[in-house]
N, CA, C and O of each residue as an XYZ file, in Angstrom:
864
protein
N      39.145    217.985    174.429
C      40.403    217.946    173.678
C      41.314    219.111    174.069
O      42.528    218.959    174.207
N      40.694    220.268    174.242
C      41.478    221.442    174.641
C      42.172    221.222    175.961
O      43.343    221.559    176.130
N      41.417    220.636    176.922
C      41.999    220.377    178.235
C      43.147    219.383    178.136
O      44.175    219.535    178.796
N      42.956    218.354    177.295
C      44.002    217.347    177.122
C      45.243    217.957    176.490
O      46.359    217.599    176.867
N      45.077    218.863    175.544
C      46.210    219.521    174.894
C      46.996    220.356    175.898
O      48.227    220.363    175.895
N      46.251    221.067    176.767
C      46.907    221.879    177.798
C      47.726    220.998    178.733
O      48.860    221.328    179.079
N      47.135    219.865    179.140
C      47.836    218.946    180.040
C      49.075    218.371    179.355
O      50.120    218.210    179.985
N      48.950    218.057    178.039
C      50.069    217.501    177.292
C      51.251    218.487    177.247
O      52.401    218.110    177.473
N      50.937    219.763    176.948
C      51.992    220.774    176.901
C      52.604    221.019    178.284
O      53.802    221.269    178.414
N      51.755    220.942    179.309
C      52.256    221.124    180.673
C      53.249    220.027    181.028
O      54.278    220.287    181.652
N      52.926    218.771    180.618
C      53.836    217.653    180.869
C      55.151    217.826    180.114
O      56.225    217.529    180.636
N      55.047    218.318    178.860
C      56.261    218.557    178.071
C      57.169    219.580    178.739
O      58.384    219.398    178.820
N      56.544    220.675    179.223
C      57.318    221.734    179.881
C      57.989    221.211    181.147
O      59.165    221.476    181.395
N      57.205    220.447    181.962
C      57.750    219.893    183.198
C      58.890    218.936    182.893
O      59.911    218.936    183.581
N      58.711    218.106    181.840
C      59.750    217.158    181.442
C      61.005    217.891    180.989
O      62.121    217.507    181.340
N      60.812    218.957    180.201
C      61.948    219.739    179.714
C      62.710    220.364    180.868
O      63.940    220.414    180.875
N      61.934    220.848    181.861
C      62.591    221.453    183.017
C      63.423    220.428    183.777
O      64.525    220.734    184.231
N      62.886    219.185    183.919
C      63.640    218.141    184.603
C      64.910    217.798    183.836
O      65.978    217.620    184.420
N      64.771    217.710    182.501
C      65.940    217.404    181.671
C      66.990    218.488    181.815
O      68.180    218.202    181.947
N      66.532    219.760    181.787
C      67.475    220.877    181.943
C      68.189    220.808    183.288
O      69.391    221.051    183.392
N      67.396    220.464    184.329
C      67.960    220.380    185.669
C      69.025    219.296    185.725
O      70.119    219.515    186.245
N      68.695    218.109    185.178
C      69.662    217.023    185.178
C      70.885    217.370    184.333
O      72.011    217.019    184.686
N      70.657    218.061    183.214
C      71.775    218.468    182.348
C      72.701    219.421    183.088
O      73.922    219.285    183.019
N      72.114    220.397    183.805
C      72.922    221.343    184.579
C      73.728    220.616    185.647
O      74.906    220.901    185.864
N      73.055    219.658    186.319
C      73.761    218.908    187.361
C      74.921    218.107    186.767
O      76.010    218.050    187.339
N      74.668    217.486    185.605
C      75.719    216.716    184.949
C      76.884    217.609    184.536
O      78.046    217.226    184.675
N      76.570    218.802    184.028
C      77.624    219.742    183.635
C      78.469    220.134    184.840
O      79.697    220.184    184.760
N      77.795    220.413    185.965
C      78.512    220.787    187.192
C      79.415    219.648    187.651
O      80.559    219.872    188.046
N      78.881    218.405    187.594
C      79.680    217.249    187.995
C      80.901    217.084    187.095
O      81.996    216.789    187.574
N      80.712    217.274    185.804
C      81.825    217.149    184.861
C      82.870    218.216    185.117
O      84.069    217.936    185.111
N      82.406    219.469    185.347
C      83.338    220.557    185.607
C      84.126    220.297    186.882
O      85.341    220.490    186.926
N      83.412    219.852    187.928
C      84.091    219.554    189.181
C      85.090    218.422    189.000
O      86.182    218.447    189.567
N      84.706    217.427    188.202
C      85.597    216.313    187.925
C      86.834    216.791    187.175
O      87.952    216.373    187.478
N      86.630    217.671    186.193
C      87.763    218.228    185.436
C      88.685    219.015    186.338
O      89.907    218.927    186.220
N      88.089    219.803    187.261
C      88.896    220.599    188.189
C      89.726    219.688    189.086
O      90.897    219.965    189.344
N      89.117    218.598    189.563
C      89.852    217.661    190.417
C      90.985    216.995    189.648
O      92.081    216.810    190.178
N      90.712    216.633    188.383
C      91.747    216.018    187.562
C      92.896    217.002    187.297
O      94.068    216.626    187.334
N      92.541    218.268    187.028
C      93.572    219.289    186.803
C      94.410    219.488    188.054
O      95.634    219.594    187.987
N      93.729    219.537    189.207
C      94.446    219.735    190.469
C      95.348    218.544    190.755
O      96.483    218.712    191.200
N      94.840    217.335    190.498
C      95.642    216.133    190.722
C      96.878    216.138    189.826
O      97.979    215.818    190.274
N      96.687    216.501    188.561
C      97.811    216.547    187.631
C      98.833    217.594    188.060
O     100.039    217.356    187.996
N      98.341    218.762    188.500
C      99.239    219.824    188.971
C     100.049    219.357    190.172
O     101.253    219.603    190.247
N      99.388    218.680    191.116
C     100.075    218.204    192.311
C     101.104    217.128    191.989
O     102.198    217.116    192.553
N     100.746    216.221    191.074
C     101.688    215.171    190.676
C     102.913    215.765    189.985
O     104.047    215.367    190.250
N     102.665    216.719    189.100
C     103.776    217.388    188.411
C     104.675    218.120    189.409
O     105.900    218.105    189.291
N     104.035    218.764    190.401
C     104.799    219.489    191.418
C     105.662    218.539    192.234
O     106.815    218.850    192.534
N     105.114    217.381    192.597
C     105.882    216.408    193.377
C     107.042    215.839    192.564
O     108.131    215.630    193.097
N     106.813    215.590    191.282
C     107.884    215.088    190.423
C     109.000    216.131    190.289
O     110.183    215.800    190.355
N     108.608    217.386    190.102
C     109.594    218.459    189.989
C     110.334    218.657    191.305
O     111.543    218.891    191.320
N     109.602    218.563    192.405
C     110.200    218.687    193.732
C     111.279    217.615    193.931
O     112.373    217.907    194.414
N     110.962    216.389    193.559
C     111.935    215.296    193.692
C     113.144    215.545    192.802
O     114.281    215.336    193.226
N     112.907    215.989    191.575
C     114.009    216.234    190.638
C     114.950    217.309    191.166
O     116.168    217.200    191.026
N     114.379    218.350    191.775
C     115.199    219.443    192.306
C     116.006    218.988    193.518
O     117.221    219.182    193.571
N     115.331    218.388    194.480
C     115.985    218.032    195.742
C     116.986    216.889    195.578
O     117.924    216.769    196.367
N     116.791    216.051    194.559
C     117.690    214.914    194.353
C     118.872    215.245    193.442
O     119.740    214.402    193.216
N     118.902    216.464    192.925
C     119.957    216.858    191.987
C     121.241    217.193    192.748
O     121.344    218.238    193.391
N     122.209    216.292    192.663
C     123.462    216.476    193.407
C     124.324    217.595    192.836
O     125.268    218.043    193.486
N     124.011    218.045    191.636
C     124.799    219.112    191.007
C     124.384    220.508    191.471
O     125.057    221.491    191.161
N     123.286    220.597    192.207
C     122.798    221.893    192.675
C     123.187    222.125    194.128
O     123.118    221.210    194.949
N     123.593    223.342    194.442
C     123.851    223.714    195.837
C     122.518    223.949    196.538
O     121.468    223.987    195.895
N     122.566    224.108    197.856
C     121.341    224.368    198.602
C     120.701    225.678    198.144
O     119.481    225.751    197.994
N     121.513    226.708    197.922
C     120.986    227.987    197.441
C     120.249    227.810    196.112
O     119.160    228.351    195.918
N     120.853    227.051    195.208
C     120.241    226.835    193.901
C     118.946    226.033    194.021
O     117.972    226.306    193.320
N     118.944    225.055    194.903
C     117.731    224.259    195.101
C     116.602    225.112    195.675
O     115.447    224.963    195.274
N     116.926    225.996    196.604
C     115.901    226.874    197.178
C     115.321    227.787    196.106
O     114.106    227.977    196.046
N     116.178    228.354    195.258
C     115.691    229.209    194.182
C     114.783    228.424    193.235
O     113.756    228.938    192.791
N     115.156    227.187    192.926
C     114.333    226.359    192.043
C     112.996    226.026    192.699
O     111.970    225.970    192.022
N     113.001    225.805    194.002
C     111.756    225.520    194.713
C     110.832    226.743    194.735
O     109.612    226.610    194.643
N     111.421    227.921    194.855
C     110.613    229.136    194.818
C     109.933    229.275    193.455
O     108.754    229.619    193.374
N     110.677    229.006    192.399
C     110.117    229.082    191.047
C     109.035    228.023    190.862
O     107.994    228.291    190.262
N     109.284    226.822    191.377
C     108.284    225.749    191.296
C     107.007    226.146    192.032
O     105.902    225.912    191.542
N     107.164    226.746    193.211
C     105.996    227.175    193.969
C     105.179    228.231    193.241
O     103.949    228.207    193.279
N     105.862    229.155    192.581
C     105.155    230.201    191.833
C     104.272    229.596    190.747
O     103.127    230.013    190.571
N     104.802    228.613    190.016
C     104.020    228.007    188.938
C     102.943    227.078    189.473
O     101.868    226.971    188.883
N     103.221    226.403    190.590
C     102.249    225.464    191.158
C     101.064    226.185    191.785
O      99.914    225.806    191.567
N     101.348    227.232    192.569
C     100.280    227.948    193.271
C      99.707    229.100    192.443
O      98.726    229.734    192.832
N     100.341    229.359    191.291
C      99.881    230.414    190.374
C      99.854    231.784    191.060
O      98.874    232.524    190.988
N     100.976    232.089    191.731
C     101.143    233.378    192.388
C     102.384    234.059    191.821
O     103.102    233.463    191.018
N     102.644    235.304    192.229
C     103.655    236.127    191.556
C     104.953    236.319    192.317
O     106.002    236.513    191.704
N     104.903    236.268    193.648
C     106.089    236.577    194.457
C     106.354    235.440    195.437
O     105.447    234.979    196.130
N     107.597    235.000    195.485
C     107.992    233.929    196.405
C     109.106    234.432    197.311
O     110.078    235.021    196.840
N     108.963    234.198    198.623
C     109.953    234.685    199.586
C     110.258    233.604    200.623
O     109.361    232.919    201.114
N     111.538    233.470    200.939
C     111.951    232.708    202.109
C     112.480    233.738    203.097
O     113.460    234.430    202.822
N     111.830    233.832    204.237
C     112.195    234.865    205.214
C     112.839    234.255    206.452
O     112.643    233.082    206.771
N     113.602    235.079    207.129
C     114.144    234.744    208.437
C     113.583    235.754    209.427
O     113.725    236.963    209.244
N     112.944    235.247    210.478
C     112.324    236.135    211.468
C     113.268    236.301    212.651
O     113.625    235.331    213.320
N     113.666    237.546    212.896
C     114.573    237.864    213.999
C     113.879    238.858    214.913
O     113.986    240.070    214.721
N     113.167    238.345    215.907
C     112.394    239.220    216.771
C     111.286    239.886    215.985
O     110.406    239.203    215.460
N     111.311    241.207    215.891
C     110.324    241.953    215.116
C     110.804    242.249    213.703
O     110.160    242.993    212.964
N     111.943    241.662    213.332
C     112.517    241.900    212.002
C     112.164    240.762    211.054
O     112.373    239.586    211.353
N     111.628    241.144    209.916
C     111.316    240.197    208.840
C     112.376    240.398    207.768
O     112.356    241.397    207.049
N     113.302    239.447    207.659
C     114.438    239.582    206.739
C     114.211    238.696    205.513
O     113.997    237.490    205.634
N     114.259    239.309    204.344
C     114.117    238.561    203.088
C     115.445    237.891    202.764
O     116.428    238.574    202.475
N     115.486    236.558    202.810
C     116.720    235.832    202.493
C     116.765    235.406    201.020
O     117.798    235.537    200.363
N     115.655    234.904    200.517
C     115.559    234.510    199.110
C     114.251    235.071    198.560
O     113.250    235.151    199.272
N     114.272    235.458    197.289
C     113.055    236.017    196.708
C     113.051    235.802    195.196
O     114.091    235.879    194.541
N     111.873    235.532    194.662
C     111.674    235.392    193.224
C     110.402    236.144    192.847
O     109.415    236.113    193.582
N     110.428    236.818    191.701
C     109.233    237.534    191.276
C     109.561    238.558    190.206
O     110.668    238.567    189.667
N     108.609    239.413    189.900
C     108.802    240.420    188.844
C     109.749    241.532    189.276
O     110.143    241.616    190.440
N     110.102    242.371    188.334
C     110.975    243.515    188.630
C     110.297    244.443    189.638
O     109.075    244.598    189.648
N     111.123    245.049    190.477
C     110.595    245.991    191.453
C     110.334    245.398    192.816
O     110.010    246.130    193.751
N     110.467    244.073    192.958
C     110.244    243.457    194.260
C     111.437    243.734    195.167
O     112.510    244.075    194.668
N     111.283    243.599    196.492
C     112.412    243.832    197.406
C     113.580    242.905    197.097
O     113.401    241.811    196.563
N     114.760    243.358    197.437
C     115.963    242.568    197.211
C     116.272    241.700    198.429
O     115.844    242.017    199.539
N     117.018    240.601    198.228
C     117.462    239.816    199.391
C     118.199    240.703    200.386
O     119.018    241.538    200.002
N     117.900    240.515    201.653
C     118.490    241.354    202.688
C     117.576    242.477    203.139
O     117.842    243.131    204.147
N     116.489    242.706    202.391
C     115.526    243.751    202.791
C     114.885    243.374    204.124
O     114.615    242.202    204.389
N     114.646    244.381    204.953
C     114.096    244.149    206.290
C     112.773    244.894    206.433
O     112.661    246.061    206.057
N     111.770    244.203    206.983
C     110.455    244.800    207.228
C     110.024    244.512    208.661
O     110.623    243.689    209.353
N     108.989    245.194    209.084
C     108.420    244.948    210.409
C     107.621    243.650    210.349
O     106.629    243.562    209.625
N     108.047    242.651    211.103
C     107.398    241.349    211.088
C     105.915    241.447    211.438
O     105.085    240.759    210.846
N     105.588    242.307    212.403
C     104.203    242.434    212.849
C     103.289    243.021    211.780
O     102.065    242.935    211.888
N     103.884    243.619    210.744
C     103.083    244.196    209.674
C     103.113    243.344    208.406
O     102.803    243.820    207.314
N     103.490    242.080    208.571
C     103.503    241.151    207.441
C     102.416    240.092    207.633
O     102.020    239.796    208.761
N     101.938    239.527    206.525
C     100.970    238.432    206.614
C     101.573    237.232    207.341
O     100.853    236.426    207.931
N     102.899    237.122    207.293
C     103.566    235.952    207.848
C     103.401    235.826    209.355
O     103.643    234.758    209.917
N     102.995    236.896    210.010
C     102.775    236.790    211.451
C     101.678    235.777    211.754
O     101.731    235.088    212.773
N     100.679    235.685    210.868
C      99.598    234.706    211.052
C     100.134    233.288    210.875
O      99.765    232.381    211.620
N     101.001    233.105    209.892
C     101.602    231.794    209.642
C     102.552    231.404    210.760
O     102.526    230.276    211.252
N     103.387    232.351    211.154
C     104.426    232.091    212.147
C     103.826    231.722    213.499
O     104.306    230.806    214.165
N     102.783    232.430    213.902
C     102.185    232.202    215.211
C     101.286    230.965    215.237
O     101.074    230.370    216.294
N     100.764    230.585    214.086
C      99.887    229.408    214.031
C     100.671    228.109    213.948
O     100.131    227.031    214.196
N     101.963    228.221    213.593
C     102.808    227.036    213.421
C     102.253    226.074    212.378
O     102.482    224.868    212.456
N     101.531    226.602    211.415
C     100.929    225.765    210.380
C     100.719    226.603    209.124
O     100.700    227.832    209.201
N     100.560    225.962    207.975
C     100.298    226.717    206.738
C      99.011    227.536    206.853
O      98.013    227.075    207.405
N      99.055    228.747    206.326
C      97.873    229.597    206.297
C      97.749    230.230    204.912
O      98.734    230.352    204.183
N      96.548    230.622    204.566
C      96.352    231.233    203.261
C      95.139    232.145    203.235
O      94.150    231.910    203.929
N      95.230    233.183    202.428
C      94.133    234.113    202.193
C      94.038    234.312    200.683
O      94.972    234.816    200.060
N      92.918    233.919    200.101
C      92.831    233.969    198.638
C      92.312    235.301    198.113
O      92.477    235.608    196.932
N      91.676    236.110    198.996
C      91.149    237.411    198.580
C      91.131    238.311    199.812
O      90.108    238.448    200.483
N      92.274    238.916    200.093
C      92.461    239.642    201.356
C      91.454    240.759    201.543
O      90.933    240.931    202.645
N      91.166    241.526    200.498
C      90.259    242.676    200.659
C      88.848    242.247    201.034
O      88.063    243.063    201.518
N      88.514    240.970    200.818
C      87.204    240.450    201.202
C      87.303    239.510    202.401
O      86.416    238.688    202.631
N      88.384    239.640    203.158
C      88.598    238.740    204.288
C      88.638    239.509    205.602
O      88.470    240.728    205.648
N      88.868    238.741    206.677
C      88.909    239.347    208.005
C      90.178    240.155    208.243
O      90.273    240.851    209.254
N      91.166    240.084    207.333
C      92.399    240.856    207.514
C      92.498    241.991    206.488
O      93.596    242.428    206.144
N      91.361    242.455    206.010
C      91.356    243.516    204.993
C      92.023    244.796    205.490
O      92.508    245.594    204.687
N      92.050    244.997    206.805
C      92.671    246.209    207.360
C      94.126    245.980    207.761
O      94.732    246.823    208.422
N      94.678    244.848    207.364
C      96.056    244.499    207.742
C      97.040    245.511    207.153
O      96.880    245.913    206.000
N      98.057    245.933    207.916
C      99.051    246.896    207.407
C      99.729    246.423    206.119
O     100.058    247.241    205.260
N      99.937    245.125    205.980
C     100.593    244.604    204.782
C      99.735    244.850    203.544
O     100.250    245.155    202.469
N      98.427    244.715    203.707
C      97.550    244.952    202.561
C      97.528    246.441    202.213
O      97.535    246.808    201.038
N      97.500    247.285    203.224
C      97.472    248.722    202.982
C      98.752    249.202    202.293
O      98.720    250.128    201.483
N      99.882    248.562    202.625
C     101.168    248.984    202.064
C     101.433    248.378    200.692
O     101.844    249.080    199.768
N     101.196    247.058    200.559
C     101.600    246.359    199.339
C     100.443    245.911    198.453
O     100.662    245.491    197.317
N      99.209    245.995    198.962
C      98.027    245.613    198.172
C      98.124    244.176    197.644
O      97.741    243.893    196.508
N      98.636    243.285    198.479
C      98.717    241.882    198.092
C      97.401    241.185    198.437
O      97.010    241.123    199.602
N      96.737    240.675    197.437
C      95.410    240.086    197.618
C      95.449    238.607    197.998
O      94.586    238.134    198.736
N      96.440    237.882    197.502
C      96.514    236.445    197.767
C      97.818    236.123    198.488
O      98.869    236.677    198.165
N      97.743    235.224    199.464
C      98.920    234.862    200.262
C      98.811    233.414    200.700
O      97.753    232.961    201.136
N      99.922    232.691    200.581
C     100.021    231.318    201.074
C     101.379    231.165    201.739
O     102.404    231.428    201.111
N     101.404    230.744    203.003
C     102.666    230.644    203.719
C     102.743    229.445    204.634
O     101.723    228.899    205.055
N     103.975    229.038    204.941
C     104.208    227.937    205.882
C     105.430    228.263    206.723
O     106.408    228.802    206.203
N     105.394    227.947    208.011
C     106.567    228.210    208.851
C     107.714    227.270    208.503
O     107.494    226.147    208.048
N     108.933    227.737    208.721
C     110.133    226.923    208.533
C     110.757    226.682    209.906
O     110.995    227.620    210.666
N     111.017    225.419    210.209
C     111.667    225.055    211.462
C     113.052    224.496    211.160
O     113.213    223.659    210.271
N     114.045    224.961    211.900
C     115.410    224.444    211.778
C     115.821    223.919    213.149
O     115.874    224.672    214.121
N     116.110    222.628    213.218
C     116.426    221.983    214.503
C     115.312    222.231    215.518
O     115.565    222.531    216.684
N     114.083    222.099    215.047
C     112.873    222.204    215.881
C     112.618    223.616    216.415
O     111.768    223.807    217.284
N     113.336    224.583    215.907
C     113.094    225.968    216.314
C     112.579    226.758    215.119
O     113.002    226.531    213.986
N     111.661    227.687    215.378
C     111.102    228.493    214.294
C     112.179    229.390    213.709
O     112.859    230.130    214.419
N     112.313    229.301    212.399
C     113.361    230.045    211.697
C     112.776    231.209    210.904
O     113.295    232.324    210.952
N     111.708    230.948    210.185
C     111.106    231.967    209.333
C     109.919    231.388    208.595
O     109.219    230.521    209.118
N     109.690    231.864    207.381
C     108.550    231.383    206.610
C     108.924    231.207    205.141
O     109.827    231.860    204.617
N     108.202    230.309    204.508
C     108.198    230.194    203.056
C     106.830    230.695    202.623
O     105.809    230.155    203.048
N     106.799    231.724    201.780
C     105.495    232.280    201.433
C     105.424    232.733    199.979
O     106.426    233.111    199.373
N     104.220    232.685    199.445
C     103.934    233.081    198.074
C     102.757    234.044    198.101
O     101.817    233.863    198.875
N     102.811    235.070    197.252
C     101.754    236.082    197.280
C     101.536    236.674    195.896
O     102.307    236.433    194.967
N     100.470    237.451    195.781
C     100.140    238.061    194.495
C      99.239    239.270    194.704
O      98.406    239.270    195.611
N      99.394    240.305    193.874
C      98.485    241.447    193.952
C      97.099    241.133    193.400
O      96.157    241.903    193.592
N      96.980    240.007    192.718
C      95.686    239.593    192.176
C      95.053    238.541    193.078
O      95.739    237.613    193.507
N      93.758    238.662    193.377
C      93.097    237.641    194.199
C      92.899    236.346    193.423
O      92.904    236.343    192.192
N      92.729    235.267    194.139
C      92.354    234.002    193.517
C      90.842    233.880    193.556
O      90.189    234.454    194.428
N      90.283    233.133    192.613
C      88.828    233.000    192.581
C      88.315    231.913    193.504
O      87.105    231.711    193.598
N      89.215    231.201    194.194
C      88.791    230.181    195.146
C      89.856    230.044    196.236
O      91.024    230.358    196.004
N      89.459    229.576    197.424
C      90.419    229.428    198.526
C      91.491    228.394    198.196
O      91.325    227.567    197.299
N      92.586    228.458    198.935
C      93.642    227.461    198.780
C      93.130    226.113    199.285
O      92.414    226.039    200.283
N      93.508    225.060    198.580
C      93.030    223.724    198.929
C      93.922    223.090    199.990
O      95.027    223.561    200.261
N      93.421    222.021    200.578
C      94.199    221.287    201.575
C      95.473    220.729    200.951
O      96.517    220.683    201.601
N      95.389    220.303    199.686
C      96.571    219.766    198.997
C      97.642    220.841    198.826
O      98.835    220.549    198.914
N      97.217    222.087    198.582
C      98.187    223.175    198.445
C      98.860    223.468    199.776
O     100.051    223.775    199.818
N      98.101    223.374    200.867
C      98.702    223.540    202.188
C      99.734    222.441    202.450
O     100.803    222.701    203.002
N      99.404    221.216    202.048
C     100.338    220.097    202.245
C     101.603    220.300    201.415
O     102.705    220.029    201.892
N     101.457    220.773    200.180
C     102.607    220.970    199.301
C     103.566    222.025    199.845
O     104.777    221.805    199.889
N     103.023    223.177    200.262
C     103.917    224.228    200.750
C     104.569    223.797    202.058
O     105.712    224.163    202.331
N     103.855    223.028    202.863
C     104.455    222.522    204.096
C     105.584    221.541    203.791
O     106.602    221.522    204.484
N     105.400    220.730    202.756
C     106.448    219.803    202.329
C     107.688    220.575    201.890
O     108.804    220.228    202.277
N     107.500    221.624    201.080
C     108.618    222.454    200.639
C     109.348    223.063    201.846
O     110.576    223.035    201.925
N     108.564    223.611    202.779
C     109.147    224.287    203.948
C     109.889    223.306    204.849
O     110.953    223.628    205.378
N     109.333    222.113    205.024
C     109.994    221.113    205.870
C     111.322    220.679    205.266
O     112.316    220.531    205.977
N     111.336    220.476    203.953
C     112.590    220.071    203.312
C     113.643    221.161    203.463
O     114.798    220.869    203.774
N     113.255    222.410    203.248
C     114.194    223.525    203.381
C     114.753    223.584    204.801
O     115.961    223.736    204.983
N     113.887    223.466    205.804
C     114.334    223.502    207.192
C     115.289    222.367    207.525
O     116.290    222.576    208.210
N     114.983    221.160    207.040
C     115.853    220.003    207.286
C     117.211    220.178    206.620
O     118.245    219.849    207.200
N     117.198    220.703    205.389
C     118.461    220.903    204.675
C     119.305    222.000    205.329
O     120.531    221.895    205.380
N     118.655    223.039    205.824
C     119.391    224.084    206.534
C     120.047    223.519    207.786
O     121.192    223.844    208.103
N     119.302    222.662    208.499
C     119.841    222.053    209.709
C     121.014    221.139    209.372
O     122.034    221.149    210.060
N     120.863    220.343    208.302
C     121.938    219.434    207.901
C     123.185    220.205    207.474
O     124.302    219.840    207.842
N     122.993    221.270    206.699
C     124.128    222.080    206.244
C     124.863    222.713    207.417
O     126.093    222.753    207.442
N     124.098    223.208    208.393
C     124.701    223.815    209.578
C     125.507    222.783    210.366
O     126.606    223.074    210.837
N     124.954    221.579    210.505
C     125.649    220.506    211.245
C     126.935    220.112    210.541
O     127.966    219.907    211.181
N     126.868    220.008    209.218
C     128.071    219.644    208.454
C     129.143    220.718    208.573
O     130.330    220.406    208.672
N     128.728    221.989    208.564
C     129.688    223.088    208.707
C     130.333    223.063    210.084
O     131.545    223.238    210.210
N     129.521    222.846    211.120
C     130.058    222.793    212.481
C     131.021    221.623    212.646
O     132.048    221.744    213.314
N     130.682    220.482    212.030
C     131.554    219.312    212.109
C     132.876    219.576    211.394
O     133.943    219.193    211.874
N     132.789    220.236    210.241
C     134.003    220.565    209.491
C     134.892    221.512    210.280
O     136.111    221.341    210.313
N     134.284    222.513    210.918
C     135.057    223.461    211.717
C     135.692    222.769    212.920
O     136.822    223.078    213.299
N     134.963    221.836    213.513
C     135.492    221.095    214.663
C     136.697    220.247    214.251
O     137.698    220.190    214.965
N     136.592    219.589    213.088
C     137.708    218.775    212.596
C     138.922    219.637    212.313
O     140.051    219.252    212.614
N     138.684    220.821    211.726
C     139.787    221.731    211.411
C     140.495    222.160    212.700
O     141.723    222.161    212.771
N     139.709    222.521    213.710
C     140.280    222.929    214.998
C     141.038    221.790    215.649
O     142.103    221.993    216.232
N     140.478    220.575    215.544
C     141.127    219.399    216.138
C     142.452    219.108    215.448
O     143.432    218.767    216.110
N     142.492    219.239    214.135
C     143.725    218.985    213.388
C     144.819    219.980    213.750
O     146.000    219.635    213.767
N     144.423    221.208    214.039
C     145.394    222.226    214.397
C     146.017    221.995    215.753
O     147.149    222.415    215.993
N     145.302    221.335    216.643
C     145.800    221.109    217.995
C     146.699    219.872    218.074
O     147.334    219.624    219.100
N     146.747    219.102    216.993
C     147.587    217.901    217.030
C     149.056    218.232    216.760
O     149.900    217.336    216.755
């Protein structure tokens, strides 16, 4: 009887362990499912907001860019948004959104000492969710500004590299940027580049018409 009791308790313990294991697995699956649903909802909301901004005929291009920067900050959960123009080794801040104390539009930095050099040279979206624990921990930008998280995409105007759209934060993220986030920032950057090209073409056409009218 003693031996049977020991075996019975051993089976109970083994069964409990299996139940605990399955329960843990189920919890992990539920959490992952919740995270995917949250991410999907965030992306859908971002796309709806993106459409609302870009389709608003009452907003100028400058206003739309500012709204997109604000949208990116809330979507990617970062603190600083910049649209830069790269002129050789010069990194020029054209548009910026963020807390007090950030650089002003028109500020110039050394392009080679910015995270954007990785984005610009790769011709594709890049991101670092925890810089101090990454391969670029010794980067001059981190030493100067202590920015832990960065997400950027190149901007092309008339098929030529113009600058970058980038978001950053002094706080690291607890997980890497997802493929969907790379797609979203690339979508924002492509729209900005196309609109810049269209605006430039319209301005050139207007100037040409003005010159033509004067010669008549």
